[in-house]
PyMOL commands that place a pseudoatom at each C-alpha (Angstrom):
pseudoatom trace, name=CA, resn=UNK, resi=1, chain=A, elem=C, hetatm=0, pos=[-30.641, 2.098, -23.224]
pseudoatom trace, name=CA, resn=UNK, resi=2, chain=A, elem=C, hetatm=0, pos=[-29.675, 4.659, -25.778]
pseudoatom trace, name=CA, resn=UNK, resi=3, chain=A, elem=C, hetatm=0, pos=[-29.066, 8.381, -24.747]
pseudoatom trace, name=CA, resn=UNK, resi=4, chain=A, elem=C, hetatm=0, pos=[-32.190, 9.644, -26.279]
pseudoatom trace, name=CA, resn=UNK, resi=5, chain=A, elem=C, hetatm=0, pos=[-34.296, 6.987, -25.090]
pseudoatom trace, name=CA, resn=UNK, resi=6, chain=A, elem=C, hetatm=0, pos=[-33.007, 7.650, -21.433]
pseudoatom trace, name=CA, resn=UNK, resi=7, chain=A, elem=C, hetatm=0, pos=[-32.889, 11.452, -21.730]
pseudoatom trace, name=CA, resn=UNK, resi=8, chain=A, elem=C, hetatm=0, pos=[-36.500, 12.109, -20.740]
pseudoatom trace, name=CA, resn=UNK, resi=9, chain=A, elem=C, hetatm=0, pos=[-36.235, 9.927, -17.606]
pseudoatom trace, name=CA, resn=UNK, resi=10, chain=A, elem=C, hetatm=0, pos=[-32.810, 11.369, -16.618]
pseudoatom trace, name=CA, resn=UNK, resi=11, chain=A, elem=C, hetatm=0, pos=[-34.133, 14.981, -17.029]
pseudoatom trace, name=CA, resn=UNK, resi=12, chain=A, elem=C, hetatm=0, pos=[-37.079, 14.092, -14.956]
pseudoatom trace, name=CA, resn=UNK, resi=13, chain=A, elem=C, hetatm=0, pos=[-35.277, 12.665, -12.173]
pseudoatom trace, name=CA, resn=UNK, resi=14, chain=A, elem=C, hetatm=0, pos=[-32.691, 15.337, -12.331]
pseudoatom trace, name=CA, resn=UNK, resi=15, chain=A, elem=C, hetatm=0, pos=[-35.279, 17.946, -12.178]
pseudoatom trace, name=CA, resn=UNK, resi=16, chain=A, elem=C, hetatm=0, pos=[-37.211, 16.592, -9.382]
pseudoatom trace, name=CA, resn=UNK, resi=17, chain=A, elem=C, hetatm=0, pos=[-33.648, 16.191, -7.344]
pseudoatom trace, name=CA, resn=UNK, resi=18, chain=A, elem=C, hetatm=0, pos=[-32.984, 19.970, -7.926]
pseudoatom trace, name=CA, resn=UNK, resi=19, chain=A, elem=C, hetatm=0, pos=[-36.318, 20.549, -6.437]
pseudoatom trace, name=CA, resn=UNK, resi=20, chain=A, elem=C, hetatm=0, pos=[-35.408, 18.593, -3.439]
pseudoatom trace, name=CA, resn=UNK, resi=21, chain=A, elem=C, hetatm=0, pos=[-36.286, 15.144, -4.042]
pseudoatom trace, name=CA, resn=UNK, resi=22, chain=A, elem=C, hetatm=0, pos=[-33.228, 13.409, -2.762]
pseudoatom trace, name=CA, resn=UNK, resi=23, chain=A, elem=C, hetatm=0, pos=[-33.992, 9.729, -4.201]
pseudoatom trace, name=CA, resn=UNK, resi=24, chain=A, elem=C, hetatm=0, pos=[-34.675, 11.172, -7.426]
pseudoatom trace, name=CA, resn=UNK, resi=25, chain=A, elem=C, hetatm=0, pos=[-31.298, 13.156, -7.348]
pseudoatom trace, name=CA, resn=UNK, resi=26, chain=A, elem=C, hetatm=0, pos=[-29.258, 10.020, -6.313]
pseudoatom trace, name=CA, resn=UNK, resi=27, chain=A, elem=C, hetatm=0, pos=[-30.946, 7.872, -8.889]
pseudoatom trace, name=CA, resn=UNK, resi=28, chain=A, elem=C, hetatm=0, pos=[-30.168, 10.446, -11.613]
pseudoatom trace, name=CA, resn=UNK, resi=29, chain=A, elem=C, hetatm=0, pos=[-26.630, 10.640, -10.552]
pseudoatom trace, name=CA, resn=UNK, resi=30, chain=A, elem=C, hetatm=0, pos=[-26.278, 6.859, -10.682]
pseudoatom trace, name=CA, resn=UNK, resi=31, chain=A, elem=C, hetatm=0, pos=[-27.697, 6.671, -14.136]
pseudoatom trace, name=CA, resn=UNK, resi=32, chain=A, elem=C, hetatm=0, pos=[-25.666, 9.627, -15.189]
pseudoatom trace, name=CA, resn=UNK, resi=33, chain=A, elem=C, hetatm=0, pos=[-22.574, 8.010, -13.845]
pseudoatom trace, name=CA, resn=UNK, resi=34, chain=A, elem=C, hetatm=0, pos=[-23.348, 4.723, -15.715]
pseudoatom trace, name=CA, resn=UNK, resi=35, chain=A, elem=C, hetatm=0, pos=[-23.968, 6.827, -18.952]
pseudoatom trace, name=CA, resn=UNK, resi=36, chain=A, elem=C, hetatm=0, pos=[-20.853, 8.848, -18.563]
pseudoatom trace, name=CA, resn=UNK, resi=37, chain=A, elem=C, hetatm=0, pos=[-18.847, 5.785, -17.707]
pseudoatom trace, name=CA, resn=UNK, resi=38, chain=A, elem=C, hetatm=0, pos=[-19.791, 4.241, -20.969]
pseudoatom trace, name=CA, resn=UNK, resi=39, chain=A, elem=C, hetatm=0, pos=[-19.102, 7.781, -22.824]
pseudoatom trace, name=CA, resn=UNK, resi=40, chain=A, elem=C, hetatm=0, pos=[-15.656, 7.884, -21.086]
pseudoatom trace, name=CA, resn=UNK, resi=41, chain=A, elem=C, hetatm=0, pos=[-14.746, 4.501, -21.635]
pseudoatom trace, name=CA, resn=UNK, resi=42, chain=A, elem=C, hetatm=0, pos=[-15.002, 4.834, -25.333]
pseudoatom trace, name=CA, resn=UNK, resi=43, chain=A, elem=C, hetatm=0, pos=[-12.494, 7.778, -25.286]
pseudoatom trace, name=CA, resn=UNK, resi=44, chain=A, elem=C, hetatm=0, pos=[-10.115, 6.577, -22.714]
pseudoatom trace, name=CA, resn=UNK, resi=45, chain=A, elem=C, hetatm=0, pos=[-9.781, 2.887, -24.100]
pseudoatom trace, name=CA, resn=UNK, resi=46, chain=A, elem=C, hetatm=0, pos=[-6.127, 3.259, -23.420]
pseudoatom trace, name=CA, resn=UNK, resi=47, chain=A, elem=C, hetatm=0, pos=[-6.332, 4.271, -19.732]
pseudoatom trace, name=CA, resn=UNK, resi=48, chain=A, elem=C, hetatm=0, pos=[-9.159, 2.296, -18.254]
pseudoatom trace, name=CA, resn=UNK, resi=49, chain=A, elem=C, hetatm=0, pos=[-7.759, 3.294, -14.672]
pseudoatom trace, name=CA, resn=UNK, resi=50, chain=A, elem=C, hetatm=0, pos=[-8.585, 6.912, -15.236]
pseudoatom trace, name=CA, resn=UNK, resi=51, chain=A, elem=C, hetatm=0, pos=[-12.322, 6.216, -16.293]
pseudoatom trace, name=CA, resn=UNK, resi=52, chain=A, elem=C, hetatm=0, pos=[-13.728, 6.033, -12.781]
pseudoatom trace, name=CA, resn=UNK, resi=53, chain=A, elem=C, hetatm=0, pos=[-11.944, 8.976, -11.500]
pseudoatom trace, name=CA, resn=UNK, resi=54, chain=A, elem=C, hetatm=0, pos=[-12.835, 11.214, -14.336]
pseudoatom trace, name=CA, resn=UNK, resi=55, chain=A, elem=C, hetatm=0, pos=[-16.688, 9.704, -13.953]
pseudoatom trace, name=CA, resn=UNK, resi=56, chain=A, elem=C, hetatm=0, pos=[-16.377, 10.845, -10.125]
pseudoatom trace, name=CA, resn=UNK, resi=57, chain=A, elem=C, hetatm=0, pos=[-14.997, 14.311, -11.263]
pseudoatom trace, name=CA, resn=UNK, resi=58, chain=A, elem=C, hetatm=0, pos=[-17.681, 14.658, -13.636]
pseudoatom trace, name=CA, resn=UNK, resi=59, chain=A, elem=C, hetatm=0, pos=[-20.509, 13.961, -11.120]
pseudoatom trace, name=CA, resn=UNK, resi=60, chain=A, elem=C, hetatm=0, pos=[-19.128, 16.339, -8.464]
pseudoatom trace, name=CA, resn=UNK, resi=61, chain=A, elem=C, hetatm=0, pos=[-18.593, 18.988, -11.159]
pseudoatom trace, name=CA, resn=UNK, resi=62, chain=A, elem=C, hetatm=0, pos=[-22.493, 18.393, -12.064]
pseudoatom trace, name=CA, resn=UNK, resi=63, chain=A, elem=C, hetatm=0, pos=[-23.349, 18.640, -8.501]
pseudoatom trace, name=CA, resn=UNK, resi=64, chain=A, elem=C, hetatm=0, pos=[-21.319, 21.777, -7.918]
pseudoatom trace, name=CA, resn=UNK, resi=65, chain=A, elem=C, hetatm=0, pos=[-22.753, 23.468, -11.021]
pseudoatom trace, name=CA, resn=UNK, resi=66, chain=A, elem=C, hetatm=0, pos=[-26.239, 22.042, -10.860]
pseudoatom trace, name=CA, resn=UNK, resi=67, chain=A, elem=C, hetatm=0, pos=[-27.779, 25.778, -10.765]
pseudoatom trace, name=CA, resn=UNK, resi=68, chain=A, elem=C, hetatm=0, pos=[-26.589, 25.883, -14.376]
pseudoatom trace, name=CA, resn=UNK, resi=69, chain=A, elem=C, hetatm=0, pos=[-28.537, 23.312, -15.677]
pseudoatom trace, name=CA, resn=UNK, resi=70, chain=A, elem=C, hetatm=0, pos=[-31.394, 24.852, -17.878]
pseudoatom trace, name=CA, resn=UNK, resi=71, chain=A, elem=C, hetatm=0, pos=[-34.256, 22.457, -17.473]
pseudoatom trace, name=CA, resn=UNK, resi=72, chain=A, elem=C, hetatm=0, pos=[-35.631, 23.259, -21.223]
pseudoatom trace, name=CA, resn=UNK, resi=73, chain=A, elem=C, hetatm=0, pos=[-32.152, 21.826, -22.381]
pseudoatom trace, name=CA, resn=UNK, resi=74, chain=A, elem=C, hetatm=0, pos=[-31.230, 18.143, -22.738]
pseudoatom trace, name=CA, resn=UNK, resi=75, chain=A, elem=C, hetatm=0, pos=[-29.617, 17.046, -19.622]
pseudoatom trace, name=CA, resn=UNK, resi=76, chain=A, elem=C, hetatm=0, pos=[-27.296, 14.733, -21.397]
pseudoatom trace, name=CA, resn=UNK, resi=77, chain=A, elem=C, hetatm=0, pos=[-25.752, 17.450, -23.559]
pseudoatom trace, name=CA, resn=UNK, resi=78, chain=A, elem=C, hetatm=0, pos=[-25.179, 19.292, -20.444]
pseudoatom trace, name=CA, resn=UNK, resi=79, chain=A, elem=C, hetatm=0, pos=[-23.348, 16.369, -18.901]
pseudoatom trace, name=CA, resn=UNK, resi=80, chain=A, elem=C, hetatm=0, pos=[-21.514, 15.746, -21.855]
pseudoatom trace, name=CA, resn=UNK, resi=81, chain=A, elem=C, hetatm=0, pos=[-20.072, 19.071, -22.078]
pseudoatom trace, name=CA, resn=UNK, resi=82, chain=A, elem=C, hetatm=0, pos=[-19.048, 18.798, -18.455]
pseudoatom trace, name=CA, resn=UNK, resi=83, chain=A, elem=C, hetatm=0, pos=[-17.596, 15.461, -19.225]
pseudoatom trace, name=CA, resn=UNK, resi=84, chain=A, elem=C, hetatm=0, pos=[-15.472, 16.808, -22.296]
pseudoatom trace, name=CA, resn=UNK, resi=85, chain=A, elem=C, hetatm=0, pos=[-14.119, 19.693, -20.183]
pseudoatom trace, name=CA, resn=UNK, resi=86, chain=A, elem=C, hetatm=0, pos=[-12.780, 17.352, -17.643]
pseudoatom trace, name=CA, resn=UNK, resi=87, chain=A, elem=C, hetatm=0, pos=[-11.575, 14.919, -20.090]
pseudoatom trace, name=CA, resn=UNK, resi=88, chain=A, elem=C, hetatm=0, pos=[-9.630, 17.756, -21.848]
pseudoatom trace, name=CA, resn=UNK, resi=89, chain=A, elem=C, hetatm=0, pos=[-8.394, 18.611, -18.196]
pseudoatom trace, name=CA, resn=UNK, resi=90, chain=A, elem=C, hetatm=0, pos=[-7.124, 15.056, -17.734]
pseudoatom trace, name=CA, resn=UNK, resi=91, chain=A, elem=C, hetatm=0, pos=[-5.216, 14.824, -21.295]
pseudoatom trace, name=CA, resn=UNK, resi=92, chain=A, elem=C, hetatm=0, pos=[-3.572, 18.157, -20.416]
pseudoatom trace, name=CA, resn=UNK, resi=93, chain=A, elem=C, hetatm=0, pos=[-2.569, 16.886, -17.176]
pseudoatom trace, name=CA, resn=UNK, resi=94, chain=A, elem=C, hetatm=0, pos=[-1.412, 13.667, -18.693]
pseudoatom trace, name=CA, resn=UNK, resi=95, chain=A, elem=C, hetatm=0, pos=[0.674, 15.523, -21.268]
pseudoatom trace, name=CA, resn=UNK, resi=96, chain=A, elem=C, hetatm=0, pos=[2.211, 17.582, -19.028]
pseudoatom trace, name=CA, resn=UNK, resi=97, chain=A, elem=C, hetatm=0, pos=[3.340, 14.639, -16.877]
pseudoatom trace, name=CA, resn=UNK, resi=98, chain=A, elem=C, hetatm=0, pos=[4.402, 12.721, -19.922]
pseudoatom trace, name=CA, resn=UNK, resi=99, chain=A, elem=C, hetatm=0, pos=[6.643, 15.710, -21.054]
pseudoatom trace, name=CA, resn=UNK, resi=100, chain=A, elem=C, hetatm=0, pos=[8.631, 15.185, -17.765]
pseudoatom trace, name=CA, resn=UNK, resi=101, chain=A, elem=C, hetatm=0, pos=[9.521, 11.499, -18.588]
pseudoatom trace, name=CA, resn=UNK, resi=102, chain=A, elem=C, hetatm=0, pos=[12.790, 10.912, -20.531]
pseudoatom trace, name=CA, resn=UNK, resi=103, chain=A, elem=C, hetatm=0, pos=[12.530, 8.497, -23.509]
pseudoatom trace, name=CA, resn=UNK, resi=104, chain=A, elem=C, hetatm=0, pos=[13.675, 4.887, -22.508]
pseudoatom trace, name=CA, resn=UNK, resi=105, chain=A, elem=C, hetatm=0, pos=[16.836, 5.323, -24.887]
pseudoatom trace, name=CA, resn=UNK, resi=106, chain=A, elem=C, hetatm=0, pos=[18.162, 7.891, -22.720]
pseudoatom trace, name=CA, resn=UNK, resi=107, chain=A, elem=C, hetatm=0, pos=[17.341, 5.726, -19.597]
pseudoatom trace, name=CA, resn=UNK, resi=108, chain=A, elem=C, hetatm=0, pos=[19.620, 3.063, -20.700]
pseudoatom trace, name=CA, resn=UNK, resi=109, chain=A, elem=C, hetatm=0, pos=[22.777, 5.404, -20.956]
pseudoatom trace, name=CA, resn=UNK, resi=110, chain=A, elem=C, hetatm=0, pos=[21.974, 6.321, -17.431]
pseudoatom trace, name=CA, resn=UNK, resi=111, chain=A, elem=C, hetatm=0, pos=[21.603, 2.582, -16.244]
pseudoatom trace, name=CA, resn=UNK, resi=112, chain=A, elem=C, hetatm=0, pos=[24.832, 1.781, -17.836]
pseudoatom trace, name=CA, resn=UNK, resi=113, chain=A, elem=C, hetatm=0, pos=[26.557, 4.683, -16.395]
pseudoatom trace, name=CA, resn=UNK, resi=114, chain=A, elem=C, hetatm=0, pos=[25.281, 3.765, -12.878]
pseudoatom trace, name=CA, resn=UNK, resi=115, chain=A, elem=C, hetatm=0, pos=[26.527, 0.294, -13.244]
pseudoatom trace, name=CA, resn=UNK, resi=116, chain=A, elem=C, hetatm=0, pos=[29.699, 1.369, -14.415]
pseudoatom trace, name=CA, resn=UNK, resi=117, chain=A, elem=C, hetatm=0, pos=[29.904, 3.504, -11.280]
pseudoatom trace, name=CA, resn=UNK, resi=118, chain=A, elem=C, hetatm=0, pos=[28.649, 1.202, -9.079]
pseudoatom trace, name=CA, resn=UNK, resi=119, chain=A, elem=C, hetatm=0, pos=[31.564, -1.354, -10.244]
pseudoatom trace, name=CA, resn=UNK, resi=120, chain=A, elem=C, hetatm=0, pos=[34.370, 1.442, -9.821]
pseudoatom trace, name=CA, resn=UNK, resi=121, chain=A, elem=C, hetatm=0, pos=[32.941, 2.443, -6.289]
pseudoatom trace, name=CA, resn=UNK, resi=122, chain=A, elem=C, hetatm=0, pos=[33.032, -1.336, -5.349]
pseudoatom trace, name=CA, resn=UNK, resi=123, chain=A, elem=C, hetatm=0, pos=[36.760, -1.285, -6.431]
pseudoatom trace, name=CA, resn=UNK, resi=124, chain=A, elem=C, hetatm=0, pos=[37.569, 1.566, -4.767]
pseudoatom trace, name=CA, resn=UNK, resi=125, chain=A, elem=C, hetatm=0, pos=[35.985, 0.288, -1.480]
pseudoatom trace, name=CA, resn=UNK, resi=126, chain=A, elem=C, hetatm=0, pos=[37.763, -2.838, -1.854]
pseudoatom trace, name=CA, resn=UNK, resi=127, chain=A, elem=C, hetatm=0, pos=[41.072, -1.081, -2.323]
pseudoatom trace, name=CA, resn=UNK, resi=128, chain=A, elem=C, hetatm=0, pos=[40.613, 1.114, 0.769]
pseudoatom trace, name=CA, resn=UNK, resi=129, chain=A, elem=C, hetatm=0, pos=[39.433, -1.938, 3.045]
pseudoatom trace, name=CA, resn=UNK, resi=130, chain=A, elem=C, hetatm=0, pos=[42.618, -3.729, 1.571]
pseudoatom trace, name=CA, resn=UNK, resi=131, chain=A, elem=C, hetatm=0, pos=[44.792, -1.125, 3.387]
pseudoatom trace, name=CA, resn=UNK, resi=132, chain=A, elem=C, hetatm=0, pos=[43.160, -1.941, 6.879]
pseudoatom trace, name=CA, resn=UNK, resi=133, chain=A, elem=C, hetatm=0, pos=[44.387, -4.603, 9.160]
pseudoatom trace, name=CA, resn=UNK, resi=134, chain=A, elem=C, hetatm=0, pos=[42.260, -7.652, 9.590]
pseudoatom trace, name=CA, resn=UNK, resi=135, chain=A, elem=C, hetatm=0, pos=[40.998, -6.765, 12.945]
pseudoatom trace, name=CA, resn=UNK, resi=136, chain=A, elem=C, hetatm=0, pos=[39.356, -3.567, 11.173]
pseudoatom trace, name=CA, resn=UNK, resi=137, chain=A, elem=C, hetatm=0, pos=[38.446, -4.742, 8.036]
pseudoatom trace, name=CA, resn=UNK, resi=138, chain=A, elem=C, hetatm=0, pos=[36.746, -7.956, 8.799]
pseudoatom trace, name=CA, resn=UNK, resi=139, chain=A, elem=C, hetatm=0, pos=[34.279, -6.501, 11.180]
pseudoatom trace, name=CA, resn=UNK, resi=140, chain=A, elem=C, hetatm=0, pos=[33.575, -3.873, 8.540]
pseudoatom trace, name=CA, resn=UNK, resi=141, chain=A, elem=C, hetatm=0, pos=[33.166, -6.294, 5.947]
pseudoatom trace, name=CA, resn=UNK, resi=142, chain=A, elem=C, hetatm=0, pos=[30.962, -8.807, 7.932]
pseudoatom trace, name=CA, resn=UNK, resi=143, chain=A, elem=C, hetatm=0, pos=[28.735, -6.308, 9.639]
pseudoatom trace, name=CA, resn=UNK, resi=144, chain=A, elem=C, hetatm=0, pos=[28.444, -3.242, 7.539]
pseudoatom trace, name=CA, resn=UNK, resi=145, chain=A, elem=C, hetatm=0, pos=[28.616, -4.840, 4.083]
pseudoatom trace, name=CA, resn=UNK, resi=146, chain=A, elem=C, hetatm=0, pos=[27.178, -8.284, 4.243]
pseudoatom trace, name=CA, resn=UNK, resi=147, chain=A, elem=C, hetatm=0, pos=[24.780, -7.472, 7.013]
pseudoatom trace, name=CA, resn=UNK, resi=148, chain=A, elem=C, hetatm=0, pos=[25.844, -10.131, 9.782]
pseudoatom trace, name=CA, resn=UNK, resi=149, chain=A, elem=C, hetatm=0, pos=[25.350, -9.244, 13.245]
pseudoatom trace, name=CA, resn=UNK, resi=150, chain=A, elem=C, hetatm=0, pos=[28.090, -8.568, 15.551]
pseudoatom trace, name=CA, resn=UNK, resi=151, chain=A, elem=C, hetatm=0, pos=[27.688, -11.849, 17.345]
pseudoatom trace, name=CA, resn=UNK, resi=152, chain=A, elem=C, hetatm=0, pos=[28.009, -13.796, 14.143]
pseudoatom trace, name=CA, resn=UNK, resi=153, chain=A, elem=C, hetatm=0, pos=[30.880, -11.795, 13.062]
pseudoatom trace, name=CA, resn=UNK, resi=154, chain=A, elem=C, hetatm=0, pos=[32.529, -12.592, 16.478]
pseudoatom trace, name=CA, resn=UNK, resi=155, chain=A, elem=C, hetatm=0, pos=[32.023, -16.436, 15.858]
pseudoatom trace, name=CA, resn=UNK, resi=156, chain=A, elem=C, hetatm=0, pos=[33.417, -16.008, 12.302]
pseudoatom trace, name=CA, resn=UNK, resi=157, chain=A, elem=C, hetatm=0, pos=[36.428, -14.300, 13.288]
pseudoatom trace, name=CA, resn=UNK, resi=158, chain=A, elem=C, hetatm=0, pos=[37.267, -15.515, 16.625]
pseudoatom trace, name=CA, resn=UNK, resi=159, chain=A, elem=C, hetatm=0, pos=[37.177, -12.164, 18.146]
pseudoatom trace, name=CA, resn=UNK, resi=160, chain=A, elem=C, hetatm=0, pos=[34.895, -10.896, 20.877]
pseudoatom trace, name=CA, resn=UNK, resi=161, chain=A, elem=C, hetatm=0, pos=[31.823, -9.009, 20.330]
pseudoatom trace, name=CA, resn=UNK, resi=162, chain=A, elem=C, hetatm=0, pos=[33.448, -5.938, 21.844]
pseudoatom trace, name=CA, resn=UNK, resi=163, chain=A, elem=C, hetatm=0, pos=[36.509, -6.289, 19.855]
pseudoatom trace, name=CA, resn=UNK, resi=164, chain=A, elem=C, hetatm=0, pos=[34.282, -6.662, 16.814]
pseudoatom trace, name=CA, resn=UNK, resi=165, chain=A, elem=C, hetatm=0, pos=[32.412, -3.277, 17.744]
pseudoatom trace, name=CA, resn=UNK, resi=166, chain=A, elem=C, hetatm=0, pos=[35.995, -1.587, 18.406]
pseudoatom trace, name=CA, resn=UNK, resi=167, chain=A, elem=C, hetatm=0, pos=[37.176, -2.863, 15.101]
pseudoatom trace, name=CA, resn=UNK, resi=168, chain=A, elem=C, hetatm=0, pos=[34.364, -1.184, 13.169]
pseudoatom trace, name=CA, resn=UNK, resi=169, chain=A, elem=C, hetatm=0, pos=[34.578, 1.927, 15.050]
pseudoatom trace, name=CA, resn=UNK, resi=170, chain=A, elem=C, hetatm=0, pos=[38.334, 2.180, 14.502]
pseudoatom trace, name=CA, resn=UNK, resi=171, chain=A, elem=C, hetatm=0, pos=[38.121, 0.764, 10.903]
pseudoatom trace, name=CA, resn=UNK, resi=172, chain=A, elem=C, hetatm=0, pos=[35.606, 3.376, 9.828]
pseudoatom trace, name=CA, resn=UNK, resi=173, chain=A, elem=C, hetatm=0, pos=[37.447, 6.283, 11.631]
pseudoatom trace, name=CA, resn=UNK, resi=174, chain=A, elem=C, hetatm=0, pos=[40.662, 5.093, 9.562]
pseudoatom trace, name=CA, resn=UNK, resi=175, chain=A, elem=C, hetatm=0, pos=[38.677, 4.852, 6.312]
pseudoatom trace, name=CA, resn=UNK, resi=176, chain=A, elem=C, hetatm=0, pos=[37.522, 8.439, 6.921]
pseudoatom trace, name=CA, resn=UNK, resi=177, chain=A, elem=C, hetatm=0, pos=[40.770, 9.939, 7.526]
pseudoatom trace, name=CA, resn=UNK, resi=178, chain=A, elem=C, hetatm=0, pos=[42.045, 8.218, 4.293]
pseudoatom trace, name=CA, resn=UNK, resi=179, chain=A, elem=C, hetatm=0, pos=[39.248, 9.446, 2.285]
pseudoatom trace, name=CA, resn=UNK, resi=180, chain=A, elem=C, hetatm=0, pos=[39.825, 12.950, 3.861]
pseudoatom trace, name=CA, resn=UNK, resi=181, chain=A, elem=C, hetatm=0, pos=[43.494, 12.883, 2.434]
pseudoatom trace, name=CA, resn=UNK, resi=182, chain=A, elem=C, hetatm=0, pos=[42.118, 11.817, -0.973]
pseudoatom trace, name=CA, resn=UNK, resi=183, chain=A, elem=C, hetatm=0, pos=[39.787, 14.508, -1.339]
pseudoatom trace, name=CA, resn=UNK, resi=184, chain=A, elem=C, hetatm=0, pos=[42.227, 17.251, -0.288]
for i in range(1, 184): cmd.bond("trace and resi %d" % i, "trace and resi %d" % (i + 1))
show_as sticks, trace
zoom trace
């Protein structure tokens, strides 16, 4: 149904709703919602997920501003004015959010840098671990880096579970001391 065909019935239902007819008001808002959904879908074809949120914002604004509607004026013109204001608000908010995003070309440099840094950190860690005796290094590698349990590590290394725990503790303490020296 075209807007100009629906206008008299929408206006009648909305006016009845303003006079206290809850069923007419609900029907008017449902029909206006369907009308606004089509109106906004045409304008937000690139953002279909935003259409329903915007329809709800429009209906809420219409409800909150229902006292501003002049019954001698077309209801759809009033509804479209509210929808346009809400649409502009959405586009401004999207523009502000988009301005915060870095272009993808810049992101490639960041990813490459983080891959390089991760590789360097791995080499540094391997170098530090190599300075530890096996009784400290192996429990750290198996439990902390590989994610194995203390029991699995004990079985792999032939150490007792208690020795694995002590090896981790002492090995991490030794690594912290080495890092403290490097930082000084």
